[in-house]
KOLMARPA-182302 format. One record per residue (C-alpha): residue number from 1; residue in one letter; chain; x, y, z. Coordinates in Angstrom, 1 decimal, always signed. Layout:
% residues N
<pt><i>NUM</i><aa>A</aa><ch>A</ch><x>X</x><y>Y</y><z>Z</z></pt>
...
% end
This chain:
% residues 247
<pt><i>1</i><aa>M</aa><ch>A</ch><x>+212.9</x><y>-73.3</y><z>+23.4</z></pt>
<pt><i>2</i><aa>A</aa><ch>A</ch><x>+211.6</x><y>-74.4</y><z>+26.6</z></pt>
<pt><i>3</i><aa>D</aa><ch>A</ch><x>+208.7</x><y>-71.9</y><z>+28.2</z></pt>
<pt><i>4</i><aa>P</aa><ch>A</ch><x>+209.1</x><y>-69.8</y><z>+31.5</z></pt>
<pt><i>5</i><aa>K</aa><ch>A</ch><x>+205.5</x><y>-70.0</y><z>+32.2</z></pt>
<pt><i>6</i><aa>K</aa><ch>A</ch><x>+205.8</x><y>-73.7</y><z>+32.7</z></pt>
<pt><i>7</i><aa>D</aa><ch>A</ch><x>+209.2</x><y>-73.9</y><z>+34.1</z></pt>
<pt><i>8</i><aa>N</aa><ch>A</ch><x>+207.7</x><y>-71.7</y><z>+36.7</z></pt>
<pt><i>9</i><aa>A</aa><ch>A</ch><x>+204.2</x><y>-73.1</y><z>+37.4</z></pt>
<pt><i>10</i><aa>T</aa><ch>A</ch><x>+206.6</x><y>-77.3</y><z>+37.6</z></pt>
<pt><i>11</i><aa>S</aa><ch>A</ch><x>+208.9</x><y>-75.2</y><z>+40.5</z></pt>
<pt><i>12</i><aa>N</aa><ch>A</ch><x>+205.8</x><y>-74.0</y><z>+42.3</z></pt>
<pt><i>13</i><aa>A</aa><ch>A</ch><x>+204.4</x><y>-77.3</y><z>+42.2</z></pt>
<pt><i>14</i><aa>S</aa><ch>A</ch><x>+207.3</x><y>-79.5</y><z>+43.1</z></pt>
<pt><i>15</i><aa>H</aa><ch>A</ch><x>+208.0</x><y>-77.2</y><z>+46.1</z></pt>
<pt><i>16</i><aa>E</aa><ch>A</ch><x>+204.3</x><y>-77.8</y><z>+46.7</z></pt>
<pt><i>17</i><aa>S</aa><ch>A</ch><x>+205.0</x><y>-81.6</y><z>+47.0</z></pt>
<pt><i>18</i><aa>Q</aa><ch>A</ch><x>+208.1</x><y>-81.2</y><z>+48.9</z></pt>
<pt><i>19</i><aa>A</aa><ch>A</ch><x>+207.0</x><y>-78.5</y><z>+51.7</z></pt>
<pt><i>20</i><aa>P</aa><ch>A</ch><x>+206.2</x><y>-81.0</y><z>+54.5</z></pt>
<pt><i>21</i><aa>G</aa><ch>A</ch><x>+202.8</x><y>-80.5</y><z>+56.3</z></pt>
<pt><i>22</i><aa>N</aa><ch>A</ch><x>+201.5</x><y>-78.4</y><z>+54.1</z></pt>
<pt><i>23</i><aa>G</aa><ch>A</ch><x>+198.6</x><y>-80.3</y><z>+52.6</z></pt>
<pt><i>24</i><aa>D</aa><ch>A</ch><x>+197.6</x><y>-81.5</y><z>+56.0</z></pt>
<pt><i>25</i><aa>A</aa><ch>A</ch><x>+197.6</x><y>-78.0</y><z>+57.4</z></pt>
<pt><i>26</i><aa>W</aa><ch>A</ch><x>+195.4</x><y>-76.7</y><z>+54.4</z></pt>
<pt><i>27</i><aa>G</aa><ch>A</ch><x>+192.4</x><y>-79.7</y><z>+54.7</z></pt>
<pt><i>28</i><aa>T</aa><ch>A</ch><x>+192.4</x><y>-78.8</y><z>+58.2</z></pt>
<pt><i>29</i><aa>V</aa><ch>A</ch><x>+192.3</x><y>-74.8</y><z>+57.7</z></pt>
<pt><i>30</i><aa>H</aa><ch>A</ch><x>+189.2</x><y>-75.9</y><z>+54.8</z></pt>
<pt><i>31</i><aa>D</aa><ch>A</ch><x>+187.5</x><y>-78.5</y><z>+56.7</z></pt>
<pt><i>32</i><aa>Q</aa><ch>A</ch><x>+187.4</x><y>-75.9</y><z>+60.2</z></pt>
<pt><i>33</i><aa>A</aa><ch>A</ch><x>+186.1</x><y>-73.3</y><z>+57.7</z></pt>
<pt><i>34</i><aa>E</aa><ch>A</ch><x>+183.2</x><y>-75.9</y><z>+56.1</z></pt>
<pt><i>35</i><aa>S</aa><ch>A</ch><x>+182.0</x><y>-76.6</y><z>+59.2</z></pt>
<pt><i>36</i><aa>A</aa><ch>A</ch><x>+181.7</x><y>-73.2</y><z>+61.3</z></pt>
<pt><i>37</i><aa>S</aa><ch>A</ch><x>+179.6</x><y>-72.1</y><z>+58.0</z></pt>
<pt><i>38</i><aa>P</aa><ch>A</ch><x>+176.6</x><y>-73.7</y><z>+59.1</z></pt>
<pt><i>39</i><aa>A</aa><ch>A</ch><x>+176.8</x><y>-71.7</y><z>+62.0</z></pt>
<pt><i>40</i><aa>A</aa><ch>A</ch><x>+177.6</x><y>-68.5</y><z>+60.4</z></pt>
<pt><i>41</i><aa>G</aa><ch>A</ch><x>+174.7</x><y>-69.0</y><z>+57.9</z></pt>
<pt><i>42</i><aa>E</aa><ch>A</ch><x>+171.8</x><y>-70.2</y><z>+60.3</z></pt>
<pt><i>43</i><aa>G</aa><ch>A</ch><x>+173.1</x><y>-66.6</y><z>+62.1</z></pt>
<pt><i>44</i><aa>A</aa><ch>A</ch><x>+172.9</x><y>-64.2</y><z>+59.4</z></pt>
<pt><i>45</i><aa>G</aa><ch>A</ch><x>+169.6</x><y>-65.5</y><z>+58.8</z></pt>
<pt><i>46</i><aa>N</aa><ch>A</ch><x>+168.7</x><y>-65.1</y><z>+61.8</z></pt>
<pt><i>47</i><aa>A</aa><ch>A</ch><x>+170.2</x><y>-61.7</y><z>+62.0</z></pt>
<pt><i>48</i><aa>P</aa><ch>A</ch><x>+167.8</x><y>-58.7</y><z>+60.5</z></pt>
<pt><i>49</i><aa>S</aa><ch>A</ch><x>+169.3</x><y>-57.2</y><z>+57.0</z></pt>
<pt><i>50</i><aa>G</aa><ch>A</ch><x>+171.5</x><y>-53.4</y><z>+57.6</z></pt>
<pt><i>51</i><aa>Q</aa><ch>A</ch><x>+168.4</x><y>-52.5</y><z>+55.7</z></pt>
<pt><i>52</i><aa>E</aa><ch>A</ch><x>+165.3</x><y>-53.9</y><z>+57.7</z></pt>
<pt><i>53</i><aa>A</aa><ch>A</ch><x>+167.4</x><y>-52.7</y><z>+61.0</z></pt>
<pt><i>54</i><aa>A</aa><ch>A</ch><x>+167.9</x><y>-49.1</y><z>+60.0</z></pt>
<pt><i>55</i><aa>D</aa><ch>A</ch><x>+163.9</x><y>-49.4</y><z>+59.3</z></pt>
<pt><i>56</i><aa>A</aa><ch>A</ch><x>+163.1</x><y>-50.4</y><z>+62.5</z></pt>
<pt><i>57</i><aa>P</aa><ch>A</ch><x>+161.0</x><y>-47.3</y><z>+64.9</z></pt>
<pt><i>58</i><aa>A</aa><ch>A</ch><x>+162.9</x><y>-46.9</y><z>+67.9</z></pt>
<pt><i>59</i><aa>A</aa><ch>A</ch><x>+160.8</x><y>-45.7</y><z>+70.9</z></pt>
<pt><i>60</i><aa>G</aa><ch>A</ch><x>+163.8</x><y>-44.3</y><z>+72.9</z></pt>
<pt><i>61</i><aa>D</aa><ch>A</ch><x>+164.3</x><y>-41.7</y><z>+70.2</z></pt>
<pt><i>62</i><aa>D</aa><ch>A</ch><x>+159.9</x><y>-41.0</y><z>+69.1</z></pt>
<pt><i>63</i><aa>A</aa><ch>A</ch><x>+159.5</x><y>-39.9</y><z>+73.0</z></pt>
<pt><i>64</i><aa>S</aa><ch>A</ch><x>+162.5</x><y>-37.5</y><z>+73.1</z></pt>
<pt><i>65</i><aa>E</aa><ch>A</ch><x>+161.0</x><y>-36.6</y><z>+69.7</z></pt>
<pt><i>66</i><aa>D</aa><ch>A</ch><x>+158.5</x><y>-35.6</y><z>+71.4</z></pt>
<pt><i>67</i><aa>V</aa><ch>A</ch><x>+159.3</x><y>-33.9</y><z>+74.5</z></pt>
<pt><i>68</i><aa>L</aa><ch>A</ch><x>+161.8</x><y>-31.5</y><z>+72.6</z></pt>
<pt><i>69</i><aa>D</aa><ch>A</ch><x>+158.9</x><y>-31.0</y><z>+70.0</z></pt>
<pt><i>70</i><aa>A</aa><ch>A</ch><x>+156.5</x><y>-29.9</y><z>+73.5</z></pt>
<pt><i>71</i><aa>T</aa><ch>A</ch><x>+159.5</x><y>-28.5</y><z>+74.7</z></pt>
<pt><i>72</i><aa>L</aa><ch>A</ch><x>+159.9</x><y>-25.9</y><z>+71.0</z></pt>
<pt><i>73</i><aa>E</aa><ch>A</ch><x>+156.1</x><y>-25.2</y><z>+70.9</z></pt>
<pt><i>74</i><aa>A</aa><ch>A</ch><x>+155.9</x><y>-23.9</y><z>+74.8</z></pt>
<pt><i>75</i><aa>E</aa><ch>A</ch><x>+159.0</x><y>-21.8</y><z>+74.2</z></pt>
<pt><i>76</i><aa>A</aa><ch>A</ch><x>+158.2</x><y>-20.1</y><z>+71.3</z></pt>
<pt><i>77</i><aa>A</aa><ch>A</ch><x>+154.6</x><y>-19.4</y><z>+72.2</z></pt>
<pt><i>78</i><aa>A</aa><ch>A</ch><x>+155.8</x><y>-18.5</y><z>+75.6</z></pt>
<pt><i>79</i><aa>V</aa><ch>A</ch><x>+157.6</x><y>-15.9</y><z>+73.6</z></pt>
<pt><i>80</i><aa>I</aa><ch>A</ch><x>+155.0</x><y>-15.1</y><z>+71.4</z></pt>
<pt><i>81</i><aa>E</aa><ch>A</ch><x>+152.8</x><y>-14.2</y><z>+74.2</z></pt>
<pt><i>82</i><aa>E</aa><ch>A</ch><x>+155.8</x><y>-11.9</y><z>+75.6</z></pt>
<pt><i>83</i><aa>A</aa><ch>A</ch><x>+155.6</x><y>-10.4</y><z>+72.2</z></pt>
<pt><i>84</i><aa>L</aa><ch>A</ch><x>+152.5</x><y>-9.5</y><z>+72.5</z></pt>
<pt><i>85</i><aa>N</aa><ch>A</ch><x>+152.2</x><y>-8.5</y><z>+75.7</z></pt>
<pt><i>86</i><aa>E</aa><ch>A</ch><x>+154.8</x><y>-6.1</y><z>+74.6</z></pt>
<pt><i>87</i><aa>A</aa><ch>A</ch><x>+152.9</x><y>-4.9</y><z>+71.6</z></pt>
<pt><i>88</i><aa>D</aa><ch>A</ch><x>+150.2</x><y>-4.1</y><z>+73.4</z></pt>
<pt><i>89</i><aa>A</aa><ch>A</ch><x>+151.6</x><y>-1.9</y><z>+76.3</z></pt>
<pt><i>90</i><aa>E</aa><ch>A</ch><x>+153.5</x><y>-0.2</y><z>+74.2</z></pt>
<pt><i>91</i><aa>A</aa><ch>A</ch><x>+150.4</x><y>+0.2</y><z>+72.0</z></pt>
<pt><i>92</i><aa>D</aa><ch>A</ch><x>+148.4</x><y>+1.4</y><z>+75.2</z></pt>
<pt><i>93</i><aa>A</aa><ch>A</ch><x>+151.4</x><y>+3.6</y><z>+75.8</z></pt>
<pt><i>94</i><aa>Q</aa><ch>A</ch><x>+151.1</x><y>+5.4</y><z>+73.1</z></pt>
<pt><i>95</i><aa>G</aa><ch>A</ch><x>+147.5</x><y>+5.3</y><z>+73.1</z></pt>
<pt><i>96</i><aa>A</aa><ch>A</ch><x>+147.4</x><y>+6.9</y><z>+76.4</z></pt>
<pt><i>97</i><aa>Q</aa><ch>A</ch><x>+150.2</x><y>+9.7</y><z>+75.1</z></pt>
<pt><i>98</i><aa>Q</aa><ch>A</ch><x>+147.8</x><y>+10.4</y><z>+72.3</z></pt>
<pt><i>99</i><aa>E</aa><ch>A</ch><x>+144.8</x><y>+10.6</y><z>+75.0</z></pt>
<pt><i>100</i><aa>A</aa><ch>A</ch><x>+146.5</x><y>+13.0</y><z>+77.3</z></pt>
<pt><i>101</i><aa>A</aa><ch>A</ch><x>+148.0</x><y>+15.4</y><z>+74.5</z></pt>
<pt><i>102</i><aa>E</aa><ch>A</ch><x>+143.8</x><y>+15.5</y><z>+73.3</z></pt>
<pt><i>103</i><aa>W</aa><ch>A</ch><x>+143.1</x><y>+16.5</y><z>+76.9</z></pt>
<pt><i>104</i><aa>K</aa><ch>A</ch><x>+146.1</x><y>+18.9</y><z>+77.2</z></pt>
<pt><i>105</i><aa>D</aa><ch>A</ch><x>+145.2</x><y>+20.4</y><z>+73.7</z></pt>
<pt><i>106</i><aa>K</aa><ch>A</ch><x>+141.0</x><y>+20.7</y><z>+74.8</z></pt>
<pt><i>107</i><aa>Y</aa><ch>A</ch><x>+142.0</x><y>+21.8</y><z>+78.3</z></pt>
<pt><i>108</i><aa>V</aa><ch>A</ch><x>+144.7</x><y>+24.5</y><z>+76.9</z></pt>
<pt><i>109</i><aa>R</aa><ch>A</ch><x>+142.0</x><y>+25.7</y><z>+74.0</z></pt>
<pt><i>110</i><aa>L</aa><ch>A</ch><x>+138.7</x><y>+26.0</y><z>+77.1</z></pt>
<pt><i>111</i><aa>H</aa><ch>A</ch><x>+141.0</x><y>+28.0</y><z>+79.2</z></pt>
<pt><i>112</i><aa>A</aa><ch>A</ch><x>+141.0</x><y>+30.5</y><z>+77.0</z></pt>
<pt><i>113</i><aa>E</aa><ch>A</ch><x>+138.2</x><y>+30.4</y><z>+76.1</z></pt>
<pt><i>114</i><aa>W</aa><ch>A</ch><x>+137.4</x><y>+30.8</y><z>+79.3</z></pt>
<pt><i>115</i><aa>D</aa><ch>A</ch><x>+139.3</x><y>+33.8</y><z>+79.4</z></pt>
<pt><i>116</i><aa>T</aa><ch>A</ch><x>+138.3</x><y>+35.5</y><z>+76.2</z></pt>
<pt><i>117</i><aa>Y</aa><ch>A</ch><x>+134.9</x><y>+35.4</y><z>+78.2</z></pt>
<pt><i>118</i><aa>R</aa><ch>A</ch><x>+136.3</x><y>+36.9</y><z>+81.2</z></pt>
<pt><i>119</i><aa>R</aa><ch>A</ch><x>+137.5</x><y>+39.4</y><z>+79.9</z></pt>
<pt><i>120</i><aa>R</aa><ch>A</ch><x>+134.4</x><y>+40.0</y><z>+77.8</z></pt>
<pt><i>121</i><aa>Q</aa><ch>A</ch><x>+132.0</x><y>+39.9</y><z>+80.3</z></pt>
<pt><i>122</i><aa>K</aa><ch>A</ch><x>+134.6</x><y>+42.2</y><z>+82.0</z></pt>
<pt><i>123</i><aa>E</aa><ch>A</ch><x>+134.5</x><y>+44.4</y><z>+79.6</z></pt>
<pt><i>124</i><aa>Q</aa><ch>A</ch><x>+130.3</x><y>+44.7</y><z>+79.8</z></pt>
<pt><i>125</i><aa>A</aa><ch>A</ch><x>+129.5</x><y>+45.4</y><z>+82.0</z></pt>
<pt><i>126</i><aa>A</aa><ch>A</ch><x>+131.8</x><y>+48.1</y><z>+82.4</z></pt>
<pt><i>127</i><aa>T</aa><ch>A</ch><x>+130.5</x><y>+49.5</y><z>+79.3</z></pt>
<pt><i>128</i><aa>Q</aa><ch>A</ch><x>+126.5</x><y>+48.8</y><z>+80.9</z></pt>
<pt><i>129</i><aa>K</aa><ch>A</ch><x>+127.7</x><y>+50.6</y><z>+84.2</z></pt>
<pt><i>130</i><aa>A</aa><ch>A</ch><x>+128.8</x><y>+53.3</y><z>+82.1</z></pt>
<pt><i>131</i><aa>L</aa><ch>A</ch><x>+125.9</x><y>+53.7</y><z>+79.7</z></pt>
<pt><i>132</i><aa>A</aa><ch>A</ch><x>+123.9</x><y>+53.3</y><z>+82.9</z></pt>
<pt><i>133</i><aa>A</aa><ch>A</ch><x>+125.8</x><y>+56.3</y><z>+84.7</z></pt>
<pt><i>134</i><aa>E</aa><ch>A</ch><x>+125.5</x><y>+57.8</y><z>+81.9</z></pt>
<pt><i>135</i><aa>K</aa><ch>A</ch><x>+122.1</x><y>+57.4</y><z>+81.4</z></pt>
<pt><i>136</i><aa>L</aa><ch>A</ch><x>+121.8</x><y>+59.3</y><z>+84.8</z></pt>
<pt><i>137</i><aa>V</aa><ch>A</ch><x>+123.9</x><y>+62.4</y><z>+84.5</z></pt>
<pt><i>138</i><aa>S</aa><ch>A</ch><x>+121.9</x><y>+62.6</y><z>+81.3</z></pt>
<pt><i>139</i><aa>S</aa><ch>A</ch><x>+118.3</x><y>+62.5</y><z>+83.2</z></pt>
<pt><i>140</i><aa>L</aa><ch>A</ch><x>+120.0</x><y>+65.1</y><z>+85.6</z></pt>
<pt><i>141</i><aa>I</aa><ch>A</ch><x>+121.2</x><y>+67.6</y><z>+84.1</z></pt>
<pt><i>142</i><aa>P</aa><ch>A</ch><x>+117.8</x><y>+69.5</y><z>+83.4</z></pt>
<pt><i>143</i><aa>V</aa><ch>A</ch><x>+117.7</x><y>+69.5</y><z>+87.2</z></pt>
<pt><i>144</i><aa>I</aa><ch>A</ch><x>+120.8</x><y>+70.8</y><z>+87.6</z></pt>
<pt><i>145</i><aa>D</aa><ch>A</ch><x>+119.6</x><y>+73.9</y><z>+85.3</z></pt>
<pt><i>146</i><aa>D</aa><ch>A</ch><x>+116.1</x><y>+74.3</y><z>+87.4</z></pt>
<pt><i>147</i><aa>L</aa><ch>A</ch><x>+118.5</x><y>+74.5</y><z>+90.0</z></pt>
<pt><i>148</i><aa>E</aa><ch>A</ch><x>+120.4</x><y>+77.1</y><z>+88.8</z></pt>
<pt><i>149</i><aa>R</aa><ch>A</ch><x>+118.0</x><y>+79.2</y><z>+87.3</z></pt>
<pt><i>150</i><aa>S</aa><ch>A</ch><x>+116.5</x><y>+78.8</y><z>+90.8</z></pt>
<pt><i>151</i><aa>I</aa><ch>A</ch><x>+119.8</x><y>+80.7</y><z>+92.5</z></pt>
<pt><i>152</i><aa>D</aa><ch>A</ch><x>+119.5</x><y>+83.0</y><z>+89.6</z></pt>
<pt><i>153</i><aa>Y</aa><ch>A</ch><x>+115.6</x><y>+83.8</y><z>+90.2</z></pt>
<pt><i>154</i><aa>A</aa><ch>A</ch><x>+116.8</x><y>+84.7</y><z>+93.8</z></pt>
<pt><i>155</i><aa>Q</aa><ch>A</ch><x>+119.5</x><y>+86.7</y><z>+93.2</z></pt>
<pt><i>156</i><aa>K</aa><ch>A</ch><x>+117.6</x><y>+88.3</y><z>+90.8</z></pt>
<pt><i>157</i><aa>N</aa><ch>A</ch><x>+114.1</x><y>+89.4</y><z>+92.5</z></pt>
<pt><i>158</i><aa>G</aa><ch>A</ch><x>+115.0</x><y>+88.2</y><z>+96.2</z></pt>
<pt><i>159</i><aa>E</aa><ch>A</ch><x>+113.3</x><y>+85.6</y><z>+98.1</z></pt>
<pt><i>160</i><aa>E</aa><ch>A</ch><x>+109.7</x><y>+86.1</y><z>+96.8</z></pt>
<pt><i>161</i><aa>G</aa><ch>A</ch><x>+108.7</x><y>+83.1</y><z>+94.9</z></pt>
<pt><i>162</i><aa>L</aa><ch>A</ch><x>+112.4</x><y>+80.8</y><z>+95.6</z></pt>
<pt><i>163</i><aa>L</aa><ch>A</ch><x>+110.3</x><y>+78.3</y><z>+97.7</z></pt>
<pt><i>164</i><aa>G</aa><ch>A</ch><x>+108.3</x><y>+77.7</y><z>+94.8</z></pt>
<pt><i>165</i><aa>G</aa><ch>A</ch><x>+110.8</x><y>+77.1</y><z>+92.4</z></pt>
<pt><i>166</i><aa>V</aa><ch>A</ch><x>+112.8</x><y>+74.7</y><z>+94.9</z></pt>
<pt><i>167</i><aa>E</aa><ch>A</ch><x>+109.5</x><y>+72.7</y><z>+95.1</z></pt>
<pt><i>168</i><aa>A</aa><ch>A</ch><x>+109.6</x><y>+72.6</y><z>+91.6</z></pt>
<pt><i>169</i><aa>V</aa><ch>A</ch><x>+113.2</x><y>+71.4</y><z>+91.0</z></pt>
<pt><i>170</i><aa>L</aa><ch>A</ch><x>+113.2</x><y>+68.5</y><z>+93.8</z></pt>
<pt><i>171</i><aa>S</aa><ch>A</ch><x>+109.3</x><y>+67.0</y><z>+92.3</z></pt>
<pt><i>172</i><aa>K</aa><ch>A</ch><x>+111.4</x><y>+66.8</y><z>+88.7</z></pt>
<pt><i>173</i><aa>F</aa><ch>A</ch><x>+114.9</x><y>+65.3</y><z>+90.4</z></pt>
<pt><i>174</i><aa>V</aa><ch>A</ch><x>+112.2</x><y>+62.9</y><z>+92.3</z></pt>
<pt><i>175</i><aa>D</aa><ch>A</ch><x>+110.8</x><y>+62.3</y><z>+89.3</z></pt>
<pt><i>176</i><aa>T</aa><ch>A</ch><x>+113.5</x><y>+61.6</y><z>+87.7</z></pt>
<pt><i>177</i><aa>L</aa><ch>A</ch><x>+114.5</x><y>+59.3</y><z>+89.9</z></pt>
<pt><i>178</i><aa>K</aa><ch>A</ch><x>+111.4</x><y>+57.1</y><z>+89.4</z></pt>
<pt><i>179</i><aa>K</aa><ch>A</ch><x>+111.7</x><y>+57.0</y><z>+85.6</z></pt>
<pt><i>180</i><aa>D</aa><ch>A</ch><x>+115.0</x><y>+55.3</y><z>+86.7</z></pt>
<pt><i>181</i><aa>G</aa><ch>A</ch><x>+113.5</x><y>+52.8</y><z>+89.0</z></pt>
<pt><i>182</i><aa>V</aa><ch>A</ch><x>+114.2</x><y>+54.4</y><z>+91.9</z></pt>
<pt><i>183</i><aa>E</aa><ch>A</ch><x>+111.4</x><y>+54.7</y><z>+94.5</z></pt>
<pt><i>184</i><aa>V</aa><ch>A</ch><x>+110.9</x><y>+56.8</y><z>+97.4</z></pt>
<pt><i>185</i><aa>I</aa><ch>A</ch><x>+110.8</x><y>+55.3</y><z>+101.0</z></pt>
<pt><i>186</i><aa>D</aa><ch>A</ch><x>+108.2</x><y>+57.0</y><z>+103.3</z></pt>
<pt><i>187</i><aa>P</aa><ch>A</ch><x>+106.6</x><y>+55.0</y><z>+105.2</z></pt>
<pt><i>188</i><aa>K</aa><ch>A</ch><x>+104.7</x><y>+57.4</y><z>+107.8</z></pt>
<pt><i>189</i><aa>G</aa><ch>A</ch><x>+102.0</x><y>+56.2</y><z>+109.5</z></pt>
<pt><i>190</i><aa>Q</aa><ch>A</ch><x>+102.8</x><y>+52.5</y><z>+108.4</z></pt>
<pt><i>191</i><aa>A</aa><ch>A</ch><x>+103.9</x><y>+49.5</y><z>+109.9</z></pt>
<pt><i>192</i><aa>F</aa><ch>A</ch><x>+107.2</x><y>+49.8</y><z>+111.0</z></pt>
<pt><i>193</i><aa>D</aa><ch>A</ch><x>+109.5</x><y>+47.3</y><z>+108.5</z></pt>
<pt><i>194</i><aa>A</aa><ch>A</ch><x>+112.7</x><y>+46.8</y><z>+109.8</z></pt>
<pt><i>195</i><aa>L</aa><ch>A</ch><x>+114.3</x><y>+46.0</y><z>+106.5</z></pt>
<pt><i>196</i><aa>E</aa><ch>A</ch><x>+113.2</x><y>+49.2</y><z>+104.9</z></pt>
<pt><i>197</i><aa>A</aa><ch>A</ch><x>+113.4</x><y>+51.9</y><z>+107.9</z></pt>
<pt><i>198</i><aa>Q</aa><ch>A</ch><x>+115.5</x><y>+52.0</y><z>+110.9</z></pt>
<pt><i>199</i><aa>A</aa><ch>A</ch><x>+113.8</x><y>+52.9</y><z>+114.3</z></pt>
<pt><i>200</i><aa>V</aa><ch>A</ch><x>+115.7</x><y>+56.5</y><z>+115.7</z></pt>
<pt><i>201</i><aa>G</aa><ch>A</ch><x>+113.2</x><y>+56.7</y><z>+118.6</z></pt>
<pt><i>202</i><aa>T</aa><ch>A</ch><x>+110.0</x><y>+56.4</y><z>+120.3</z></pt>
<pt><i>203</i><aa>V</aa><ch>A</ch><x>+106.5</x><y>+57.6</y><z>+120.9</z></pt>
<pt><i>204</i><aa>D</aa><ch>A</ch><x>+103.9</x><y>+57.4</y><z>+123.1</z></pt>
<pt><i>205</i><aa>D</aa><ch>A</ch><x>+100.9</x><y>+57.2</y><z>+121.3</z></pt>
<pt><i>206</i><aa>A</aa><ch>A</ch><x>+97.2</x><y>+54.6</y><z>+122.5</z></pt>
<pt><i>207</i><aa>T</aa><ch>A</ch><x>+96.2</x><y>+56.0</y><z>+119.4</z></pt>
<pt><i>208</i><aa>Q</aa><ch>A</ch><x>+98.1</x><y>+54.6</y><z>+117.1</z></pt>
<pt><i>209</i><aa>P</aa><ch>A</ch><x>+99.0</x><y>+50.5</y><z>+116.7</z></pt>
<pt><i>210</i><aa>D</aa><ch>A</ch><x>+102.0</x><y>+50.0</y><z>+118.6</z></pt>
<pt><i>211</i><aa>E</aa><ch>A</ch><x>+104.9</x><y>+49.6</y><z>+115.9</z></pt>
<pt><i>212</i><aa>T</aa><ch>A</ch><x>+103.0</x><y>+52.1</y><z>+113.5</z></pt>
<pt><i>213</i><aa>V</aa><ch>A</ch><x>+105.9</x><y>+54.9</y><z>+111.6</z></pt>
<pt><i>214</i><aa>A</aa><ch>A</ch><x>+104.8</x><y>+58.3</y><z>+113.7</z></pt>
<pt><i>215</i><aa>D</aa><ch>A</ch><x>+107.3</x><y>+60.3</y><z>+111.8</z></pt>
<pt><i>216</i><aa>V</aa><ch>A</ch><x>+110.0</x><y>+60.0</y><z>+109.3</z></pt>
<pt><i>217</i><aa>Y</aa><ch>A</ch><x>+113.2</x><y>+61.9</y><z>+110.0</z></pt>
<pt><i>218</i><aa>Q</aa><ch>A</ch><x>+114.9</x><y>+60.9</y><z>+106.2</z></pt>
<pt><i>219</i><aa>K</aa><ch>A</ch><x>+113.9</x><y>+59.5</y><z>+103.6</z></pt>
<pt><i>220</i><aa>G</aa><ch>A</ch><x>+114.6</x><y>+56.5</y><z>+102.4</z></pt>
<pt><i>221</i><aa>Y</aa><ch>A</ch><x>+115.7</x><y>+54.9</y><z>+99.1</z></pt>
<pt><i>222</i><aa>K</aa><ch>A</ch><x>+115.6</x><y>+51.7</y><z>+97.0</z></pt>
<pt><i>223</i><aa>I</aa><ch>A</ch><x>+115.5</x><y>+50.4</y><z>+93.6</z></pt>
<pt><i>224</i><aa>G</aa><ch>A</ch><x>+113.6</x><y>+47.1</y><z>+93.2</z></pt>
<pt><i>225</i><aa>A</aa><ch>A</ch><x>+113.9</x><y>+44.8</y><z>+96.2</z></pt>
<pt><i>226</i><aa>K</aa><ch>A</ch><x>+117.2</x><y>+46.4</y><z>+96.9</z></pt>
<pt><i>227</i><aa>V</aa><ch>A</ch><x>+117.4</x><y>+49.4</y><z>+100.0</z></pt>
<pt><i>228</i><aa>L</aa><ch>A</ch><x>+119.9</x><y>+52.2</y><z>+98.9</z></pt>
<pt><i>229</i><aa>R</aa><ch>A</ch><x>+119.6</x><y>+53.8</y><z>+102.5</z></pt>
<pt><i>230</i><aa>P</aa><ch>A</ch><x>+116.5</x><y>+53.1</y><z>+104.8</z></pt>
<pt><i>231</i><aa>A</aa><ch>A</ch><x>+114.5</x><y>+54.9</y><z>+106.2</z></pt>
<pt><i>232</i><aa>M</aa><ch>A</ch><x>+115.0</x><y>+57.2</y><z>+110.0</z></pt>
<pt><i>233</i><aa>V</aa><ch>A</ch><x>+112.4</x><y>+57.3</y><z>+111.5</z></pt>
<pt><i>234</i><aa>T</aa><ch>A</ch><x>+110.0</x><y>+57.0</y><z>+115.1</z></pt>
<pt><i>235</i><aa>V</aa><ch>A</ch><x>+108.0</x><y>+54.5</y><z>+115.7</z></pt>
<pt><i>236</i><aa>T</aa><ch>A</ch><x>+104.8</x><y>+54.6</y><z>+118.6</z></pt>
<pt><i>237</i><aa>Q</aa><ch>A</ch><x>+104.6</x><y>+52.3</y><z>+121.2</z></pt>
<pt><i>238</i><aa>G</aa><ch>A</ch><x>+102.0</x><y>+51.6</y><z>+124.1</z></pt>
<pt><i>239</i><aa>G</aa><ch>A</ch><x>+99.0</x><y>+51.3</y><z>+122.3</z></pt>
<pt><i>240</i><aa>P</aa><ch>A</ch><x>+96.9</x><y>+48.3</y><z>+121.1</z></pt>
<pt><i>241</i><aa>K</aa><ch>A</ch><x>+98.5</x><y>+45.5</y><z>+119.6</z></pt>
<pt><i>242</i><aa>R</aa><ch>A</ch><x>+98.3</x><y>+45.4</y><z>+115.2</z></pt>
<pt><i>243</i><aa>P</aa><ch>A</ch><x>+96.3</x><y>+42.6</y><z>+113.4</z></pt>
<pt><i>244</i><aa>K</aa><ch>A</ch><x>+97.9</x><y>+40.4</y><z>+111.8</z></pt>
<pt><i>245</i><aa>P</aa><ch>A</ch><x>+97.5</x><y>+40.6</y><z>+108.3</z></pt>
<pt><i>246</i><aa>E</aa><ch>A</ch><x>+95.1</x><y>+38.6</y><z>+106.8</z></pt>
<pt><i>247</i><aa>E</aa><ch>A</ch><x>+96.7</x><y>+35.7</y><z>+103.9</z></pt>
% end
């Protein structure tokens, strides 16, 4: 029995041998490939491999990456600085608000304390004034009693002895005022003092130095250095100059 594979191989070989020019064409292509392969080999030997090309650094790429890194760093620094400035501004604003609130609280408390102090001062002044008036009235009540007794005596016994009673009451009254710090201004025979006396007239008197108090029409009163009422007096003129007081 014939082998099909052998028959196919024989048939193909016979066809190849019968095709005109096939052998020459194949030889020509094969010779051209062999002649070109050394050049290709030389080019392949001179060209870098794929791994070496990937490993070779690119100068342009490195410069671009450096510029990009510097730009990103600058932008990041600007953002951080702006954030810090905003945080500082916010902290300053909060601190200012807190300080303003503290000063306002201090002002309110001081104002309240001042109102309390002023009210207490008014109350104390009114109390002291009332106490002073109470003390003065209490000291003058006995003088009023003496005046009433003097009037009653004059009504029952006539005017005899009335002068002595009135003089006694006046003396007691003045003593009461002196106890409370009141001084009587009675400058008769003394040098005229415009701060404590008021001249209502002049009198010619060559025996007395000029501006000597001749008469006192109305006595004055003072408490300490404060003049309550100046005395009304007449002063002399035409006399010698008053000598200056010794220092």
